[in-house]
N, C-alpha and C positions, 0 to 999 in steps of 0.2 A: 776695411770700410767699403763693402761692395756697392753701396748706394751712390758712389760718386759718379756723376755723369761723365761719359767719355773714358772711363777706366777700362784698361785692357790688361788681361792677365798674361804678361810675357810677350816678348817681341815677335815670337812665332805666330801670335794670334792677331797681329796687326792686319787690317784688311788688305787683300790683294789689290793690285792696281792703285794703291794709295800713293799720292804724290805728297811728300811731307818733308819738313825740316825738323831735325831733332836736336835736343841737347840732353846730356845725361849727367847724373850725379846723385848723391844721397840727399842733398838739400836739407840737412839737419838744421832746424831753426828757421828756415826760410828767411834769412836775413837780407839786408839791403844789398849786399854783394850778389846774392842769388837773384834778387829782384832786377838788378842790372842785366844779368844774363837772360832772364825771362823777357825783358823788354827787347833785347837784341833778337831773341827768338821770334817774338811777335812781329817785329818790323821786317825781319828777313823772310818769314813765312808769307807775310802780306806782299812783299816785293816779288817773291817767286811764285805767288799764287798757289801756295801749298798749305798743308795742314800743320799747324804748330804742335809738336809732339814732345812731351817731357818723358824721359825714361829714368826711373829710379829703381832702387833695389831693396829687397827684403830676403833674408835678414841683412843687417849691416855687414858689408864685406869684411870688416875687421873681426867680426865674430867668427867668420869662417876661416880667414887666413891666419889670425893670431890667437884665436880662442876666446878673446875678450873684446867686446865692442866698447867704443868710447862712451862716456856718460852722455845721455841724450839731452839735447836742448829742446826737443819738441816731441810730444807724444806722437807715435806713428799715425794714429787716426787724424790728429790735427794737422800733421805734416801733409798728408795726402789731401785733406780738405783745402789747405792753403795752396797747394800746388794746383788743384782744380780751379780755385778762385783766381789765382794770380798768374797761372802758367799758360798752358796751351789748350788746344781743342781736345787733345788726347793725353791721358796720363797712363803710361805703361809701367806696371809694377812687375819687374823681372825678378824671378827667384834666383838668388845668388848662391851657388855652391861651388865645389872645387872643380867640377867639370866646366862650369861656365867661366871660372877664373882662369882656366888653362887656355882659353881661346886667345889667339893672337889678335892684335888690333885689326889687322887686315881681315881675319876670319870673322870677327864681329861685324865689321862693315859689310862684308859680303852677305852674311846671314841677315842683317838688317835690311839690305836692299833686295834680297831674293824675291822676285815676283812683284816688286814695288818700285816706285820712282823716288829714290832718295835724292831730293833736290838740294839739300844743304845740311850742314852740321854746324852747331854753335859751340865754341869752346872759349875758355879764358886762358890766359898765359900759364896758369897753374894746373890746368886740366890735363889728365892723362888716363888712359884706359887700356884694357887688354892685358895679356900676361906680363907680369912684372912692370906694369904701367909703362909699357913701351910705346903706347900710342900718344906721344906728346904732340903739342901743337905743331912743331916743325915737321914731324913725321906724317901727321894727318894732312898737313898742307900739301906735302908732296903726293900723298895718296889721292887727295881730292882731284888733282890734275889727271891722274891715271884713271880714276873711276868716274870722273865727270860730274862731281857735285861741288857746290859752293861751300867754302869754309869761311864762316863769319867769326871774327874774333871779338869777344866782349872784353874790354879793358878791365883790369882789376879796379875795385873801388877802395879809396883810402879816406879815412877820417882822422884828422889830427896827425897826419903823417904815418899812420899805421894801416896796413891792409885789413879790410874787413874780412874775417874768416870765422868759421865755426870754432876752430881751435882757440883763437884769441878771445872770442866771446865766452867760451867755457872758462878761460882763465880769469876774465873780468868778473864773472859771476862768483867764482870760487873765492876771489879776493874781496868780494863785497862791493865792487864798483858797479852797482846796478844802474846808475844813470848813464854811465858810458856804455854798458851792455845794451841798454834800451835804445841809445842812439844808433848803435850798429844793427840791432834787430829791426828797428822801425816801430817798436812797441815795447811795453814793459815785459819783463820776463815773467813767465808763469809755468807752473807744473800741473799735470793732471794725474790724479790718483783715485783709487777706490776707497770709500769709507769702510773701515773694518772695526769690529768691536775692540774697545780698550778696557782699562781697569775701572772706568767711571769715576776716577778720583777727581777729575775736573768738575763733574756734576756735583759731587759732594761739597766742593768749595764754592759753588755758585757760578761756575764757568764751564758748562758742558762743552765738550769739544768733539769735532769730527777728526778721527785719526786716519791718516792717509797711508795706503800701501801702493807701491808702484810696481806695475807689471814688468818694467825694465828699469835698470839703473838710470837715474836722471841727475843732471847737474843741480847742485843745491848751493845756495849762498852760505856764508858763515853762520854758525849757531847764533841764536838770539831771538828777539821779539820783533815782529813785523806787523805793520798795518797792511791789511790785505783786502782785495776785492775778489769775491768768490762767485762762480757761476756754475750751473749744472742743468741737467734734465732735457737738453735739446738734442735731437738726433744728429744735428749738424754742430760740431764743436765750435764753429765760428758764429753761430746764432743761438745761444743758450736761451732756454725758456725762463730761467730763474736767476736772479743775482742777489747778492747780499754783501754787506760790508762786515769786516771782522778783524780780529787780532790773532796772530799765529805765534806759536812757540816752536822753534826748530832747535833740536838739540838732544841731549842725553838725560835730561831731567835730574840734575845733580842733587836736588833737595831730597829725592827719594832713592830707594834702592833701584839700581838700573844695571842692565847687562851691557851698557855702553853703546847700544845701537842708537843711531840717530832717528828721531821721530818727528814728524810734522803734525802738529795738533792745531786745529783752527777752531776758534770760538766765533760763532756768527752772532752779530748784534740783533736783538729783538727777534729772535727766531728760536722755536722749540718744536721742531718736527723731526721725525725719524729719517735719517739720511743713510742708514746702513745699506751698502751695496751700490749707492750712487757714485757716479764718477764726477768729482769736483775739479774744476779748474781754479787754481789759486794763483792770483796775480800779486806779486810782491810790490807794494806801493812804496814803502819806506822802512828801513831798519831803524828801530827806536833805541835799542840797547843790546848789549851782549848777554849771553847766558851766565847766570851766577847761582851759587848755592845759598839758600836761606836757612837761618838757624831754627826757624819754626814755620809751621803751616800758616799760622796767623800772620807772620811778617810777609810770607809769600802772597797771601790773599790781598793784603794791603797794597803790595806792589802791583798785583794784577789789576786792582782797581785803577791805579795810576796809569798802567799800560793801556787799559781799555779806553780811558778818557783821552789819553794822548793820541791813540789810534783814531778815535772819532774826529779829533781835530785835524790830524794829518789827512784823513780821507776826505773831509770837507774841503780842505785846501786843495787837494788833488782834483776834486770834482769841479772846483772853480777855475782851474787853469784853462785858458783859452786854447793853448797849443796842445793837441792830443798827441800821445805817443804812438797811436795806432795809425799806420799808413793806409792809404786806400787799398781795398781788398781786390780791386780789379784794375789792371793796368790799362790805361787809355790806349786806344788803337787796337786795339785788340789787346851770382854773384857768387875762383870758386874753390874754396877748400871744403871738402866734404867731411 
């Protein structure tokens, strides 16, 4: 997403003579724990009269080190947009490969500070970086005294006695505990996918659907029927040009012959335009029922009528709620398992 203001391609392209405070991580999901770290970054940078700088990585380090990345909580473009909106003055996207992974924590700090004024670093108790994650909080604290920068610790955030982390949020979503996941995220969970051609069976039954394909594997809740809110067509993922309510089916379509692959199909209410090739953001408002097999297409359509009516009710109730699940997108004054 090259249009993000303040985006820098790699730490070696940070401006020379820059005085900055940095924090680093994947920030998948940009959850409330991450937000706590970013607040500490903003406050520390202001106190030290330095530029608040967020360093993140592409591809995901686990894709390089283990061969398989974790299922994503946040579309990469949306993640960078949220970092730019809630994070620092600069967002550095560092390419992660095996050469980069082989750097020691000390080597990374020296490379980061070369020709620049590294005023501070922000870490949480769980943070670690460098070869074999040797750059723990205690080790960097000792290094900060040697190198002359401030180490600011951002305490872990807990909700209900559990530490807020990307790993825990993935587990909550996979178990269908979407309300708990939303509390940790600071917003309802959503996925972004591209609309691809389907078999048009939904249209034949009076319920045309947008079938979504994901560029990278994403976390999905349990199979079933969901009331959804859909947005698309904006250059900025955080400020879409179009929105619509709908009902979604997530699963393997057991009523019909299937290869067993999970499919997310979304029917938009009061809408009949071509969406092929569009990137849709689908927000899961409420799970209405589980997936099941029907004995006939007629009985399936009757159930779809009931699902659509119930989804409209759920969406109306959601719109009437006074407490929004969306946190402010910019932290005033200017959280971390990755």
